[in-house]
Kinemage of the C-alpha trace (Angstrom):
@kinemage 1
@onewidth
@group {chain A} dominant
@subgroup {mainchain}
@vectorlist {calphas} color= white
{ca met a 1} P 55.545 31.451 26.581
{ca ile a 2} L 56.062 27.903 24.700
{ca gly a 3} L 58.337 26.815 27.700
{ca val a 4} L 55.476 27.626 30.193
{ca val a 5} L 53.061 25.746 28.182
{ca gly a 6} L 55.301 22.858 27.609
{ca ile a 7} L 54.992 22.476 31.448
{ca phe a 8} L 51.932 21.129 31.102
{ca leu a 9} L 51.710 19.373 27.456
{ca pro a 10} L 53.846 16.075 27.736
{ca val a 11} L 54.931 16.335 24.052
{ca leu a 12} L 56.067 19.904 24.116
{ca pro a 13} L 59.661 20.278 25.752
{ca thr a 14} L 59.945 22.979 28.038
{ca thr a 15} L 63.476 23.196 28.876
{ca ile a 16} L 64.693 23.528 25.375
{ca phe a 17} L 62.598 26.755 24.723
{ca leu a 18} L 63.301 28.259 27.895
{ca ile a 19} L 67.068 27.757 26.938
{ca leu a 20} L 66.357 28.928 23.311
{ca ala a 21} L 64.738 32.164 24.434
{ca ser a 22} L 67.573 32.550 26.630
{ca ala a 23} L 70.113 32.419 23.856
{ca cys a 24} L 68.006 34.812 21.939
{ca phe a 25} L 67.951 37.093 24.704
{ca ile a 26} L 71.839 36.971 25.384
{ca lys a 27} L 72.613 39.372 22.649
{ca ser a 28} L 69.418 41.078 21.615
{ca ser a 29} L 68.572 41.827 25.435
{ca pro a 30} L 70.787 41.120 28.262
{ca gln a 31} L 68.127 42.209 30.791
{ca ala a 32} L 65.673 39.908 29.634
{ca asn a 33} L 67.892 37.119 29.532
{ca glu a 34} L 69.042 37.867 33.289
{ca trp a 35} L 65.227 38.401 34.293
{ca leu a 36} L 64.727 34.741 32.604
{ca arg a 37} L 67.760 33.453 34.342
{ca asn a 38} L 66.625 34.567 37.623
{ca his a 39} L 63.018 33.603 37.273
{ca lys a 40} L 61.892 32.418 40.771
{ca ile a 41} L 60.514 28.870 38.894
{ca leu a 42} L 61.783 28.733 35.691
{ca gly a 43} L 65.406 30.230 36.063
{ca met a 44} L 66.908 27.013 37.925
{ca tyr a 45} L 66.295 25.104 34.524
{ca ile a 46} L 68.418 27.526 32.289
{ca lys a 47} L 71.026 27.850 35.142
{ca asn a 48} L 71.642 24.255 35.461
{ca tyr a 49} L 71.786 23.355 31.911
{ca gln a 50} L 73.989 26.128 30.899
{ca asp a 51} L 76.335 25.928 33.366
{ca lys a 52} L 76.505 22.474 33.101
{ca ser a 53} L 75.831 22.159 36.879
{ca gly a 54} L 73.437 19.244 36.789
{ca leu a 55} L 70.043 18.133 38.356
{ca thr a 56} L 69.875 16.938 41.793
{ca val a 57} L 68.341 13.583 42.360
{ca lys a 58} L 65.219 14.814 43.794
{ca ser a 59} L 64.535 17.072 40.727
{ca lys a 60} L 65.473 13.957 38.404
{ca ile a 61} L 62.687 12.083 40.067
{ca ile a 62} L 60.102 14.645 40.153
{ca asn a 63} L 60.824 15.322 36.382
{ca ile a 64} L 60.340 11.331 35.511
{ca val a 65} L 57.515 10.909 37.621
{ca ile a 66} L 55.998 13.984 36.514
{ca leu a 67} L 56.675 12.972 32.849
{ca trp a 68} L 55.700 9.420 33.042
{ca ile a 69} L 52.091 10.105 34.613
{ca met a 70} L 51.425 13.114 31.990
{ca ile a 71} L 52.339 10.326 28.975
{ca ser a 72} L 50.347 8.145 30.838
{ca val a 73} L 47.366 10.275 30.694
{ca ser a 74} L 48.141 11.190 27.168
{ca ala a 75} L 48.062 7.693 25.942
{ca leu a 76} L 45.293 6.443 27.780
{ca leu a 77} L 42.867 9.213 27.551
{ca phe a 78} L 43.564 11.156 24.570
{ca thr a 79} L 44.374 8.545 21.876
{ca glu a 80} L 43.436 5.040 20.736
{ca asn a 81} L 45.890 4.858 18.026
{ca leu a 82} L 48.308 2.189 19.030
{ca tyr a 83} L 51.181 4.118 17.071
{ca ile a 84} L 50.187 7.488 18.796
{ca arg a 85} L 50.922 5.467 22.535
{ca leu a 86} L 54.100 3.600 21.237
{ca leu a 87} L 55.320 7.088 19.948
{ca leu a 88} L 54.649 8.403 23.380
{ca ile a 89} L 56.296 5.816 24.967
{ca ala a 90} L 59.252 6.004 23.002
{ca ile a 91} L 59.430 9.820 23.863
{ca ala a 92} L 59.057 9.514 27.407
{ca thr a 93} L 61.648 6.672 27.371
{ca gly a 94} L 64.158 8.788 25.625
{ca val a 95} L 63.583 11.817 27.617
{ca thr a 96} L 64.146 9.429 30.888
{ca ile a 97} L 67.096 8.127 29.553
{ca his a 98} L 68.194 11.722 28.760
{ca leu a 99} L 67.508 13.034 32.395
{ca leu a 100} L 69.711 10.077 33.659
{ca met a 101} L 72.313 10.687 31.972
{ca ile a 102} L 72.734 14.251 33.294
{ca lys a 103} L 75.531 14.950 35.719
{ca thr a 104} L 73.725 14.728 39.284
{ca ala a 105} L 74.128 17.961 41.326
{ca lys a 106} L 74.487 18.043 45.050
{ca glu a 107} L 71.535 19.430 46.863
């Protein structure tokens, strides 16, 4: 659930919560793990990360653009505190670097 909320909230990570859920399901409920891995929308995040197959260029671009849009909206509309804005920019920069360092998969 937290992973899904993270899709819409820029500071809450999506993928890590989905990977954590999958890791917990591996031994406790293999059926739930397979359901999560085969989910139409969320499954690709988990599979790509666990299988180390990488992200496509299109996926990287979409993720980075959405990340920066959401961070910008949050920094400009939801806080006037300079330190919070700088923190949001630092987080977005770190996530961008991480995404760029992930292996690029073929389409």
